[in-house]
C-alpha positions in Angstrom: 90.7 90.4 77.4 90.5 87.2 79.8 87.0 88.3 81.0 85.8 88.5 77.3 87.1 85.2 76.3 85.6 83.5 79.7 82.2 84.9 79.1 82.4 83.7 75.3 84.3 80.4 75.8 80.9 78.4 75.9 79.6 80.2 72.9 82.7 80.5 70.4 85.0 78.0 71.7 85.7 76.5 68.3 85.7 79.5 66.1 88.6 81.4 64.9 87.0 84.9 65.1 86.9 87.0 68.0 84.7 89.9 68.4 86.2 93.2 69.2 83.6 95.6 71.0 84.0 99.3 70.0 81.9 102.4 70.4 78.9 100.5 71.3 76.9 103.9 72.1 77.4 104.9 68.5 74.7 103.2 66.6 76.7 104.2 63.0 79.4 102.0 64.1 79.9 98.4 63.7 81.8 95.6 65.4 85.0 94.2 63.5 86.6 90.9 63.8 90.2 89.3 63.9 90.4 86.6 61.4 93.0 83.9 62.1 94.8 82.4 59.2 95.7 78.5 59.3 99.0 79.4 57.6 100.4 81.5 60.0 101.3 79.4 62.8 104.1 79.5 65.3 105.2 76.2 67.1 103.4 72.7 66.6 101.3 70.4 68.0 99.1 71.2 71.0 101.3 74.4 71.8 100.9 76.0 68.4 99.8 79.4 68.2 97.8 81.0 65.6 98.8 84.5 64.6 96.1 86.9 63.5 96.4 88.2 60.0 94.0 90.9 60.3 93.6 92.9 63.3 91.8 96.5 63.4 90.6 98.1 66.5 88.0 100.7 65.4 84.8 101.2 63.8 83.8 100.1 60.0 83.9 103.9 59.4 87.3 104.3 60.4 88.6 101.2 58.6 87.3 102.6 55.2 90.0 105.3 55.6 92.8 102.7 55.6 91.3 100.4 52.7 
């Protein structure tokens, strides 16, 4: 979300990973990441957009079911 990006911009502005917060009250769950691949690009130059190659909005335990 824009609010999250604004809060994290000074910390991880040059990274290719964004943290997805999920179920923070459950200590058994873990946060997952979106990984961007250099090869999956739309456009060129300054307007190029990196496309996510791995997106999962859930806990690590939930992800194990899909692996």
